[in-house]
Structure formats: C-alpha cells, structure tokens
N, C-alpha and C positions, 0 to 999 in steps of 0.2 A: 868429018867435021865435028868439032866439039862445041857444044853450046853450054855456057855457064848460066846458072839461074841466080840472079842477084836481086830478086824481088823481096820486099819485106813481107812477112807472113800476114795474112788477113784472118782475123779471128771471127769474122762474120760467118755464121752457119750457112751451109748450102740451102738454097730454097728447094721446095718440092719440084719445081720445074727443072732446076739443075740436076737434082738427084734422078728424076725420071729420064732426063737426057743422057746421063751417064749409064743408067740401066739400058736404055735404048741402044747406046753405042756398043754395049756388050751383047746385044741381041736378046735382052731379057725384059723388054717393055714394049707392049704393043698398043698402048693407048695413043691418044692424040696429043698428050702433053699440053693441054690447054688450061687456062685459068678455070674455065667452066668445069672441065673434067675433075680437076684437083679440088675445087670447092664441093662438088657433088660427093667425091670420095671422102673428103674430110667430114662432111655432114653425115654420111652413112656410117662412118666409124666413130662418130661423136667427138670429133675434134681434130684440128690441124696438127697439134703436137703429136698425137698418137699416129696419125697418117704419116707424118714426116719420119717418126721413129721406125715405122714399118719399112718405108722406102730406104732409109739409111741402113737398116740391118739387112735388107735384101741385097743392097749394093755390096755391103761388107761380105756377105756370104758368097756372092758370085766372085768377088775379088779374091777371097781366100781360096776358092776353088781353082781359079786361074793360077794362083801362087803354088798350090799343090801340084798342079800339072807342070808348071815351069820348074819346080824343084826337082821333079823326077825325070828331067830330060838328059841327065848324064853329065851336067857341067861339073867341074871340079869343086870339091868341098869349100875351098877358099872363096870361090865365086858365089856359092850359095850363101855363105856367111856374109859376104859383102852385100848381097841382095837383101838379106835379113836386116842388116844394119840400115839399109835404105828404108825399109819399112818402119823401123824405129825412129829414124830421122823424120819421116813423114808425119808420124803421130805427134812428135814434138814440134812439128812445123819448122824444123831446122833446115837451113839451106847452106850452112857453113861447110865449105869444102866439097859441095855437091857439084859434080860435073857428069853430065850424061852425054853419051855419043849417039848420034842419030845418023 
C-alpha cells in the first residue's frame, strides 16, 4: 500500500516534549517527559532555548547514526542516493513527489 503525504509544511519548531518523545521512540530518552521535568532541566541548564538545542542535537545524532547503519545494509547505490535525497527534502520541508510505501 502506498500512502502519499499531501500536508502543508509546518514551520513551528518542535517542542521539548515532542523532541523527548522522538528520542524515547528511538530508545534514547528515559525521563518522564513531563512539563515539570522539562522545566527543571531548562532551569538547571540556564534556559529553555539551550535545553531544546541539546535535545534537537541529541535527536539529530541518533538519527544520523541510524542513517549510517541503514546506508551500510547493502542496498544498491541508486537506492542509497534516493534515500539521501529524501533527507534533503525533509530539511527543505518539501513533500513534492514524496511517496512512501509502508
């Protein structure tokens, strides 16, 4: 089954709760992901912006690690390049012509 993504991009930055949930989904966050926990961490780190920056970059690092593992699974070069184009499209928030099979 093929699902097409036709949603308009949302330029609203992810919240710390969303970032923590994404890290948890990858098995790299063990906190409670509560408002209280995030407020405490932001205060400890002297600001929510810095705390969010740390979470974003932790997520990026784990995602890049997953990509490295996936790149090395022996798929043909043209498929690796197509996957890399997908990464570039995601950065540009472009969904034009994007079709993922699940």
